C-alpha positions in Angstrom: 49.0 226.8 -124.4 47.0 230.2 -123.0 45.1 232.1 -124.6 42.6 230.4 -126.1 42.7 229.8 -130.1 39.9 231.2 -132.4 38.0 227.5 -132.4 37.9 226.8 -128.6 36.5 230.5 -128.2 33.6 229.3 -130.5 33.4 226.2 -128.2 32.9 228.6 -125.5 30.3 229.7 -127.0 28.6 226.6 -127.1 29.8 225.4 -123.1 26.6 224.7 -121.7 26.5 221.6 -123.9 29.5 220.2 -122.6 28.6 220.8 -118.4 27.4 217.4 -118.5 29.0 215.3 -121.0 32.5 213.1 -121.0 34.4 214.5 -123.5 37.2 213.6 -125.8 39.4 215.8 -127.4 41.3 215.1 -130.2 43.5 216.7 -133.8 45.2 219.5 -133.5 45.1 220.9 -130.1 46.7 223.8 -129.9 45.6 225.3 -126.4 44.8 223.9 -122.7 40.9 224.0 -122.9 40.6 220.4 -123.3 41.7 220.9 -119.3 39.9 224.0 -118.2 36.6 223.3 -120.1 33.6 222.5 -117.5 32.9 218.9 -118.2 31.2 215.8 -116.9 34.9 214.3 -117.6 37.4 215.1 -120.0 40.3 213.0 -122.4 42.4 214.2 -124.6 44.0 212.1 -127.2 47.3 213.9 -129.3 50.0 212.3 -131.9 51.6 215.9 -130.5 54.8 215.4 -128.3 55.0 219.1 -126.8 51.1 219.2 -126.4 50.9 216.1 -124.3 53.8 217.6 -122.3 51.5 220.8 -122.0 48.2 219.2 -120.9 49.8 216.2 -118.8 50.9 218.3 -116.3 47.0 219.6 -115.6 44.7 216.6 -116.6 47.1 213.7 -116.2 47.1 210.2 -117.4 43.5 211.8 -119.1 45.6 212.8 -121.8 47.7 210.4 -124.6 50.0 210.4 -126.7 50.6 208.4 -129.7 50.0 207.9 -133.3 47.0 205.4 -133.0 44.2 206.1 -130.6 43.2 202.5 -128.3 40.0 201.5 -126.9 41.1 202.6 -123.7 41.6 205.9 -125.3 37.8 206.5 -126.0 36.6 204.4 -123.3 33.2 205.9 -121.3 33.4 209.0 -123.8 29.6 210.0 -124.8 31.4 213.4 -126.7 33.9 213.6 -129.6 35.4 217.5 -129.8 37.9 217.3 -132.6 39.7 219.9 -134.2 40.2 219.8 -137.7 44.2 220.2 -138.4 45.6 221.6 -142.4 46.3 218.7 -143.5 43.3 217.0 -144.8 44.8 213.4 -145.0 45.6 214.0 -141.3 42.0 214.5 -140.5 41.0 211.2 -142.1 43.5 209.0 -140.6 42.8 210.4 -137.2 38.9 210.8 -137.9 38.6 207.2 -138.9 40.5 205.9 -136.1 38.6 207.6 -133.5 35.4 206.7 -134.7 36.1 203.1 -134.7 36.6 202.9 -131.9 33.5 204.7 -130.6 30.3 203.7 -129.9 27.2 204.7 -132.3 25.2 207.4 -131.0 28.4 209.3 -130.1 28.3 213.3 -130.3 30.3 214.7 -132.9 31.8 218.3 -133.0 33.8 219.1 -135.2 35.5 223.0 -135.0 38.2 224.8 -137.2 39.3 227.5 -138.8 37.6 227.9 -142.8 41.2 228.5 -144.1 42.2 224.6 -142.6 39.5 223.2 -144.9 37.0 222.7 -141.9 34.3 222.1 -144.6 35.7 219.2 -145.6 34.3 217.7 -142.2 30.6 216.9 -143.6 31.9 215.3 -146.7 34.3 213.2 -145.2 32.1 211.8 -142.6 29.1 211.8 -144.7 28.2 208.1 -144.6 28.9 207.7 -141.0 27.9 210.4 -139.3 25.8 213.5 -141.1 27.5 217.0 -140.1 25.5 220.6 -139.7 27.1 223.6 -139.1 25.6 225.0 -135.8 28.0 228.1 -135.5 30.6 230.2 -137.7 32.2 233.0 -135.7 36.1 234.2 -135.4 36.9 232.9 -139.2 36.0 229.6 -137.9 32.8 226.9 -138.4 31.6 224.4 -135.6 29.9 221.1 -137.0 27.6 219.0 -134.9 26.5 215.3 -135.6 25.9 211.8 -134.6 27.7 208.8 -135.1 25.6 206.6 -136.9 28.4 204.0 -138.1 31.4 202.5 -137.3 34.4 203.1 -140.1 36.9 200.3 -140.5 39.9 201.9 -139.8 43.3 200.1 -141.5 46.5 202.5 -140.1 48.4 200.1 -142.0 46.8 201.8 -145.4 47.9 205.1 -144.4 51.8 203.8 -145.1 54.2 204.0 -147.6 57.6 203.4 -148.1 61.0 204.2 -150.3 64.5 203.4 -150.0 67.5 205.9 -148.7 70.8 204.6 -149.6 70.7 201.0 -147.3 67.2 202.2 -145.2 64.4 201.4 -146.0 61.6 204.5 -145.2 58.1 203.7 -144.1 55.9 207.1 -144.1 52.8 207.6 -142.6 51.4 210.0 -145.5 48.7 211.4 -143.5 50.8 212.1 -140.3 53.7 213.2 -142.0 55.6 210.7 -139.7 58.1 208.3 -140.4 59.9 205.1 -139.0 63.3 204.1 -139.7 64.8 200.7 -139.9 68.7 200.4 -140.5 70.8 197.4 -139.0 73.2 200.7 -138.4 71.6 202.6 -136.2 70.6 200.7 -132.3 67.8 203.0 -130.9 65.0 202.3 -128.2 62.3 204.7 -127.4 61.8 205.5 -124.4 58.3 206.6 -124.9 57.0 203.9 -126.5 57.5 200.0 -125.4 56.1 198.7 -128.4 58.9 200.7 -130.8 61.1 197.2 -130.8 65.3 198.1 -130.4 66.4 199.8 -134.0 63.8 201.0 -135.1 62.8 204.7 -134.6 60.1 207.5 -135.1 61.5 209.9 -136.3 59.4 213.2 -136.4 59.2 216.8 -135.0 58.4 215.4 -131.4 61.5 212.7 -132.2 64.0 215.6 -132.1 62.7 217.4 -128.7 62.1 213.9 -126.6 64.4 211.4 -128.2 67.5 212.6 -127.9 69.2 209.4 -127.8 67.6 208.2 -131.1 67.7 211.5 -132.8 71.3 212.1 -133.6 72.1 208.5 -135.2 69.1 209.0 -137.3 69.6 212.4 -138.2 73.6 211.5 -139.0 71.6 208.6 -142.0 69.0 210.5 -143.5 69.6 214.4 -143.3 
């Protein structure tokens, strides 16, 4: 996370707009702009553990890694900068989650590559925060709006289940994360006290940060 992505370079063209803002960064964070942009205060929320690792060194407790954001993660923020991911359902999951917590009237900026479908943000948020395109450069689009209505967010609506041998796989359809239940696997992931023993998050992050859990899961699921 050293060089800025094209999306961040577009945001930097509007850096003056953020100098007095209390910004929450979220979405597909691919660089360290959240730690380097001049703002009144900056927070970041990410579902990617390796992004959290980098930003944590610079932002400390102001960056959080979790699947679902909570009220404490958005506290005191008056601006959301959301990096549009390639996965549209992922964007819907994250935006509905965040907007259900943020106060009405907050400024919302959505930025992303055109080839990733960032144009879909206008339709997705039309009911809650009508967006206008305010910039286009580096094959990216930048949209701005204000939250007019908080959506209702139900994380359970994004999960589906399927069976594999003696396992029940519960998969987040939006976030490409799976949770595995099995009596044969006993593990306790250290990064989340909310995950009970015998339950393990299976994702790309799990391979890197939960080595004591992943081998047992891998033997049964791969």
